[in-house]
C-alpha positions in Angstrom: -47.6 -42.6 14.3 -48.9 -40.7 17.3 -50.9 -42.8 19.7 -54.5 -41.6 19.7 -55.9 -40.9 23.0 -59.4 -39.9 24.1 -59.8 -36.2 24.7 -61.8 -37.0 27.8 -58.6 -38.2 29.4 -57.2 -34.7 29.8 -58.0 -32.5 32.6 -61.1 -30.4 32.6 -60.2 -27.2 34.4 -57.5 -25.4 36.2 -58.4 -26.7 39.7 -57.6 -30.2 38.6 -54.4 -29.0 37.0 -52.4 -31.4 38.9 -54.1 -34.8 38.8 -57.7 -35.8 38.8 -58.9 -37.2 42.1 -60.3 -40.7 42.1 -63.7 -39.9 40.9 -63.0 -42.1 38.0 -62.9 -45.2 40.2 -64.6 -48.3 38.8 -68.1 -48.7 40.0 -68.1 -50.9 43.0 -70.5 -53.8 42.6 -72.5 -54.7 45.6 -70.7 -57.2 47.7 -71.7 -59.3 50.7 -69.1 -60.6 53.1 -68.3 -64.3 52.9 -69.8 -65.4 49.5 -71.5 -68.8 49.5 -69.3 -71.5 48.0 -70.8 -74.1 45.7 -71.2 -77.5 47.4 -69.0 -79.9 45.6 -67.0 -82.1 47.8 -68.6 -85.0 49.8 -65.6 -85.2 52.2 -66.1 -83.2 55.4 -63.5 -80.4 55.5 -62.5 -79.4 59.0 -63.9 -75.9 59.6 -61.2 -73.2 60.0 -62.1 -70.5 62.4 -62.5 -67.4 60.2 -60.7 -64.5 61.8 -60.2 -61.2 60.2 -60.5 -57.7 61.6 -64.1 -56.4 61.6 -63.3 -52.7 61.8 -62.7 -50.6 58.7 -59.0 -50.2 58.0 -57.7 -46.7 57.3 -54.1 -45.9 56.6 -52.9 -42.5 57.8 -49.6 -41.1 56.6 -47.9 -38.3 58.5 -46.1 -36.0 56.2 -44.4 -32.6 56.4 -41.0 -30.8 56.8 -38.3 -32.3 58.9 -38.8 -31.4 62.7 -42.5 -30.4 62.3 -43.4 -33.0 64.9 -44.7 -35.9 62.8 -43.2 -38.7 64.9 -44.0 -37.0 68.2 -47.7 -36.6 67.2 -47.7 -40.3 66.1 -46.2 -41.3 69.4 -48.6 -39.1 71.4 -51.6 -40.7 69.6 -50.4 -44.2 70.4 -50.0 -43.1 74.0 -53.5 -41.5 74.2 -55.1 -44.5 72.7 -53.2 -46.9 74.9 -51.2 -48.6 72.2 -47.9 -47.9 74.0 -48.0 -48.6 77.8 -47.0 -46.0 80.4 -43.9 -48.0 81.4 -42.5 -48.1 77.9 -43.0 -44.3 77.6 -41.4 -43.7 80.9 -38.4 -45.7 79.8 -38.2 -43.7 76.6 -38.5 -40.5 78.6 -35.6 -41.5 80.9 -33.4 -42.5 78.0 -34.2 -39.3 76.1 -33.4 -37.2 79.2 -30.1 -38.9 79.5 -29.2 -37.8 76.0 -30.7 -34.3 76.9 -33.4 -34.8 74.2 -36.4 -34.7 76.5 -38.8 -33.5 73.8 -38.0 -36.5 71.6 -39.3 -39.3 73.7 -42.7 -39.6 72.1 -41.2 -40.0 68.7 -39.3 -43.0 69.8 -42.5 -45.0 69.8 -42.2 -44.8 66.0 -38.5 -44.1 65.3 -37.3 -47.5 66.6 -33.8 -47.8 65.2 -30.8 -46.3 66.9 -29.7 -44.1 64.0 -33.2 -42.4 63.9 -33.1 -41.9 67.6 -29.6 -40.4 67.7 -30.2 -38.0 64.9 -33.8 -37.3 65.7 -34.7 -37.9 62.1 -37.0 -40.5 60.7 -35.4 -42.4 57.8 -37.7 -45.3 57.1 -41.5 -45.2 57.2 -42.4 -46.0 60.8 -45.5 -48.2 61.3 -47.9 -48.5 64.2 -51.6 -48.8 64.6 -54.4 -47.7 67.0 -58.1 -48.5 67.1 -61.3 -46.6 67.9 -64.6 -48.3 68.3 -65.3 -48.1 64.6 -62.0 -48.1 62.8 -58.6 -49.5 62.8 -56.0 -46.9 61.9 -52.5 -47.8 60.6 -50.0 -44.9 61.2 -47.4 -44.5 58.5 -44.8 -42.0 59.8 -43.0 -40.7 56.7 -39.5 -39.2 56.9 -39.5 -35.4 56.4 -35.9 -35.0 55.2 -35.4 -34.5 51.5 -32.8 -37.2 51.2 -35.4 -39.8 52.1 -38.3 -38.6 49.9 -38.3 -42.0 48.0 -39.1 -43.7 51.3 -41.8 -41.1 51.9 -43.4 -41.9 48.5 -43.5 -45.5 49.4 -45.4 -44.6 52.6 -47.8 -42.2 50.8 -48.6 -44.9 48.2 -50.2 -47.0 51.0 -52.2 -44.2 52.6 -55.9 -43.3 52.4 -55.6 -40.2 54.5 -52.7 -37.8 54.8 -51.9 -35.6 57.8 -49.7 -32.7 56.8 -47.9 -31.5 60.0 -46.7 -27.9 59.9 -45.0 -26.1 62.8 -46.4 -22.8 64.0 -43.2 -21.9 65.8 -41.8 -18.6 64.5 -39.4 -19.3 61.6 -40.1 -23.0 61.4 -43.2 -22.8 59.3 -41.5 -20.5 56.9 -38.4 -22.8 56.6 -40.7 -25.7 55.8 -42.9 -23.9 53.3 -40.5 -21.8 51.4 -38.6 -23.1 48.4 -36.3 -25.9 49.4 -38.6 -26.9 52.3 -40.4 -30.2 52.2 -43.9 -29.0 53.0 -44.8 -28.3 49.4 -43.3 -31.4 47.9 -44.9 -33.7 50.5 -48.4 -32.2 50.0 -48.0 -32.7 46.2 -46.7 -36.2 46.5 -49.6 -37.1 48.8 -52.0 -35.8 46.2 -50.3 -37.7 43.4 -50.4 -40.9 45.5 -54.1 -40.6 45.5 -54.8 -39.6 49.1 -58.4 -38.6 49.4 -58.4 -36.3 52.4 -55.8 -34.0 53.8 -55.8 -32.9 57.4 -53.4 -30.0 58.1 -52.3 -30.1 61.8 -50.8 -26.8 62.9 -48.5 -28.2 65.5 -46.4 -26.5 68.3 -49.2 -24.1 69.1 -48.1 -24.2 72.7 -44.6 -22.9 71.8 -43.7 -19.7 73.7 -43.4 -17.8 70.4 -47.0 -18.8 69.5 -48.9 -19.3 72.7 -52.1 -20.4 71.0 -52.3 -17.2 69.0 -55.1 -17.1 66.5 -53.3 -14.7 64.2 -50.3 -17.0 63.8 -52.6 -20.0 63.1 -54.4 -18.0 60.4 -51.2 -16.7 59.0 -49.9 -20.3 58.5 -53.3 -21.4 57.1 -53.6 -18.5 54.7 -50.1 -19.0 53.3 -50.5 -22.7 52.6 -54.1 -22.8 51.4 -53.6 -21.3 47.9 -50.9 -23.9 47.3 -53.1 -26.8 48.4 -55.9 -25.5 46.2 -53.5 -25.4 43.2 -52.7 -29.1 43.8 -56.4 -29.9 43.4 -57.5 -30.3 47.1 -61.0 -28.9 47.5 -61.2 -26.8 50.7 -64.9 -27.6 51.2 -64.5 -31.4 51.0 -60.9 -32.6 51.1 -59.2 -30.2 53.5 -59.4 -29.7 57.2 -57.2 -27.4 59.4 -56.7 -28.0 63.1 -54.4 -26.5 65.8 -52.7 -28.9 68.2 -49.7 -29.6 70.3 -48.0 -33.0 69.8 -45.9 -32.7 72.9 -48.7 -32.0 75.3 -51.3 -33.9 73.3 -53.8 -31.0 73.3 -56.2 -31.1 70.4 -55.5 -34.7 69.5 -58.0 -36.7 71.4 -60.0 -34.2 73.4 -61.3 -30.9 72.3 -58.9 -28.1 73.4 -60.4 -26.3 76.5 -61.8 -22.9 76.0 -59.4 -21.3 78.5 -56.4 -22.3 76.4 -57.9 -21.8 72.9 -61.2 -19.9 72.9 -61.2 -19.3 69.1 -61.1 -23.0 67.9 -64.2 -24.9 68.8 -63.9 -27.6 66.1 -63.4 -31.4 66.8 -60.1 -32.9 68.0 -58.0 -34.9 65.6 -58.9 -38.5 66.5 -62.7 -38.1 66.7 -62.6 -36.2 63.4 -60.8 -38.9 61.4 -63.0 -41.5 63.1 -66.1 -39.7 61.7 -64.8 -39.4 58.1 -67.1 -41.2 55.7 -66.1 -44.8 54.7 -63.9 -45.4 51.7 -65.3 -47.5 48.9 -63.1 -50.4 48.5 -62.9 -52.9 45.6 -63.8 -56.0 47.5 -64.8 -58.1 44.5 -61.9 -57.3 42.2 -59.0 -59.6 41.7 -56.5 -59.6 44.5 -53.7 -57.0 44.1 -51.0 -56.0 46.6 -47.9 -54.0 45.6 -45.0 -55.1 47.8 -43.5 -52.2 49.7 -40.9 -54.2 51.7 -39.7 -57.8 52.3 -37.6 -59.7 54.8 -36.7 -63.3 55.8 -38.3 -64.9 58.8 -38.3 -68.7 58.4 -39.6 -68.1 54.9 -40.2 -65.0 52.8 -42.3 -62.3 54.3 -43.7 -59.5 52.1 -45.4 -56.3 53.3 -47.8 -54.0 51.7 -51.3 -52.6 51.5 -54.1 -54.7 49.8 -55.4 -52.5 46.9 -58.2 -54.8 45.8 -59.7 -58.2 46.3 -59.2 -60.6 49.2 -56.7 -63.4 49.9 -57.0 -66.4 52.2 -54.6 -68.7 53.9 -53.5 -71.5 51.6 -54.5 -69.6 48.4 -52.2 -69.7 45.3 -51.1 -66.4 44.0 -48.7 -65.0 41.4 -45.7 -62.6 42.0 -45.5 -60.3 39.1 -43.6 -59.3 36.9 -41.6 -62.5 37.3 -44.7 -64.8 37.2 -43.6 -66.8 40.2 -46.3 -69.0 41.6 -46.5 -68.8 45.4 -48.8 -70.1 48.1 -50.0 -68.0 51.1 -48.5 -69.6 54.3 -49.5 -67.1 56.9 -51.3 -63.7 56.9 -50.8 -60.9 59.4 -52.9 -57.7 59.5 -51.0 -55.2 61.6 -49.3 -57.9 63.6 -52.4 -60.0 64.3 -52.5 -63.3 62.5 -55.7 -63.7 60.4 -57.0 -66.2 57.9 -58.1 -63.7 55.3 -57.3 -60.1 54.3 -59.2 -57.5 52.3 -58.7 -54.2 50.6 -57.2 -51.3 52.6 -55.5 -53.5 55.1 -51.8 -53.2 55.8 -50.5 -56.8 55.8 -47.6 -59.1 56.0 -47.9 -62.3 54.0 -45.6 -65.2 54.5 -45.1 -66.9 51.1 -44.1 -70.5 50.1 -42.4 -71.1 46.8 -40.2 -68.0 46.5 -36.8 -67.0 47.9 -36.5 -63.6 49.6 -33.8 -62.5 47.1 -36.3 -63.0 44.2 -38.6 -60.4 45.5 -38.1 -56.6 45.2 -40.2 -53.7 46.5 -42.5 -52.7 43.6 -43.3 -56.3 42.6 -47.0 -57.1 42.9 -48.8 -60.1 44.3 -51.9 -60.9 42.4 -54.6 -63.3 41.5 -53.2 -66.2 39.4 -56.2 -66.3 37.1 -56.3 -62.5 36.6 -52.7 -61.2 36.8 -51.9 -57.5 36.6 -50.5 -56.0 33.4 -46.8 -55.7 33.0 -44.8 -53.8 30.5 -41.7 -51.8 29.6 -43.2 -49.2 27.3 -46.3 -47.1 28.0 -48.0 -43.8 27.0 -48.6 -41.3 29.8 -50.0 -37.9 30.3 -47.3 -35.9 32.3 -47.4 -32.6 34.0 -43.9 -30.9 34.4 -44.0 -29.3 37.8 -40.5 -28.0 38.4 -37.6 -28.4 36.0 -35.0 -25.8 35.1 -34.3 -26.9 31.5 -36.3 -28.5 28.8 -37.2 -32.2 28.5 -37.0 -33.9 25.1 -36.7 -37.5 23.8 -33.8 -39.3 25.5 -34.3 -37.6 28.9 -34.1 -40.1 31.8 -35.3 -39.9 35.4 -36.5 -42.2 38.2 -40.1 -43.1 38.1 -42.0 -43.9 41.3 -45.2 -45.9 40.6 -47.1 -47.5 43.5 -44.2 -49.0 45.5 -41.8 -49.4 42.6 -38.9 -47.2 41.6 -37.5 -47.7 38.2 -35.2 -45.8 35.8 -37.1 -44.6 32.8 -36.3 -42.8 29.5 -38.6 -40.6 27.4 -38.8 -42.3 24.0 -40.9 -39.8 22.2 -43.1 -36.8 22.8 -46.5 -37.3 21.3 -48.3 -34.1 21.8 -48.9 -31.2 24.2 -52.2 -30.8 26.1 -53.7 -27.4 26.8 -54.2 -27.2 30.5 -57.4 -25.0 30.2 -59.2 -26.7 27.3 -57.7 -30.1 27.3 -57.1 -29.8 23.5 -54.1 -31.7 22.1 -51.6 -30.1 19.7 -51.7 -31.3 16.1 -47.9 -31.3 15.8 -45.3 -33.2 17.8 -43.5 -30.9 20.2 -39.7 -31.0 20.1 -39.5 -30.4 23.8 -41.6 -29.7 26.9 -40.8 -27.3 29.7 -42.0 -26.4 33.2 -45.8 -26.1 33.7 -46.6 -27.8 30.4 -48.7 -31.0 30.1 -47.6 -33.5 27.5 -48.5 -37.0 26.3 -45.3 -39.0 26.0 -44.1 -42.5 25.4 -41.9 -43.7 28.2 -39.6 -46.8 28.3 -38.6 -48.4 31.6 -35.2 -50.1 32.1 -37.0 -53.3 33.3 -40.4 -54.9 33.3 -42.8 -53.3 35.8 -46.4 -53.8 36.9 -48.7 -51.0 36.0 -52.3 -50.5 34.9 -54.2 -47.8 33.0 -55.1 -44.9 35.3 -58.8 -45.1 34.2 -59.1 -48.7 35.2 -57.1 -48.7 38.3 -55.9 -45.3 39.6 -53.6 -46.7 42.3 -51.5 -48.6 39.8 -51.6 -46.0 37.1 -50.2 -42.8 38.6 -46.6 -42.0 39.0 -44.0 -39.3 39.8 -40.8 -38.6 38.0 -37.8 -37.5 40.2 -34.4 -36.3 39.2 -31.5 -35.0 41.3 -33.5 -35.4 44.5 -36.4 -33.3 43.2 -39.9 -34.2 42.0 -40.0 -32.8 38.5 -43.2 -34.3 37.1 -46.3 -36.3 37.9 -48.4 -38.3 35.4 -50.9 -41.0 34.7 -50.7 -44.1 32.5 -52.9 -43.8 29.5 -52.1 -47.1 27.9 -49.6 -50.0 28.3 -47.9 -51.2 25.1 -47.6 -54.9 25.7 
């Protein structure tokens, strides 16, 4: 029997044809920091000095085609905000000059391993942070190369704000944006990962082929805008375009001077993201943190972004889907040790009670009393974006959901959904093809953690990839326990 789903779940209009933004977040209850605890114990407990970061945490992912200048901009921001000292940068500059790669030295602040530096390509998601008076920003520098898209998805899954870097240099913008370039796929994956705001930085404006030319800037902007609109970004609210130069740092911290660029009088990048409205975080929900990476360091250390709730040192938690009980030994928020962490923070947690080999990226640490749902089979609404042939029952692909990547198979197609009206077909389709929306039952090869999209968007949206391409995106309608 076909699973019944609520027609309200389907998309309303063409603008949201890709995936609905998070306006269906759960209402945030009012929450006051540091809830009062009931007085029970008579024994005096030594007071632990509470330390946690006071600034709002915002995770910024830099995405875009290979060589657009993502790592260089990231390095330049760290240099401008004083997170990398002058001596270190001078050292990088010397080393880069010796390899006759002068223009790469800023990217070395984020591309730290030798392979990335030799090839000039980011492979893993680089991490760094910088602070303004009001906010604490974590930079996630995603790889642009198409072989490393799975790593990029892991980075985008942790982000609140995406910065799409495009190169204005003659020929480079076109290479990145045309079929086969990564600009389109990255923008789409960021949207699917639930990024609320997209800043498009038109980089390399100081290149001799561009020379801060307004026509070239507008040409890049006009070419990419229709595509971003189609993804569901609203140009009035969720999109901002800015010219800049990563190598010289113009347009990143200070407004570009009128002599260089008389036609752009908007804000510079750092002040702009600092002024963005606060994100509403689920402070009072149960603790949930998908694990993006893990390593051994006198114990098991896991990394990820807290999606909801808070955790304190010494607290007992569960690692799902294996239901392993663990205790929090130490907490680090962007390399600072703290006693508690909250939603939106990028953290490292040292755990007691589990071996490093028993943890995989995609596992989720959660509240022991209120664990996250796990399952192998679920119903989902899926949009086929790009696929040459048809998809029918038995088709398999790799699914990326939050930080997990799992092989999945389509068990059954339940119905087609009309993109314009949201109506569901009465008969079961035998297949689906490109640009269609279908509700299908999907089976994973192993147990995974997931949640209904309606209840918890971050844990309920996914992408399907096959042969190094993103072929579909979807949202979980219900988990079949």
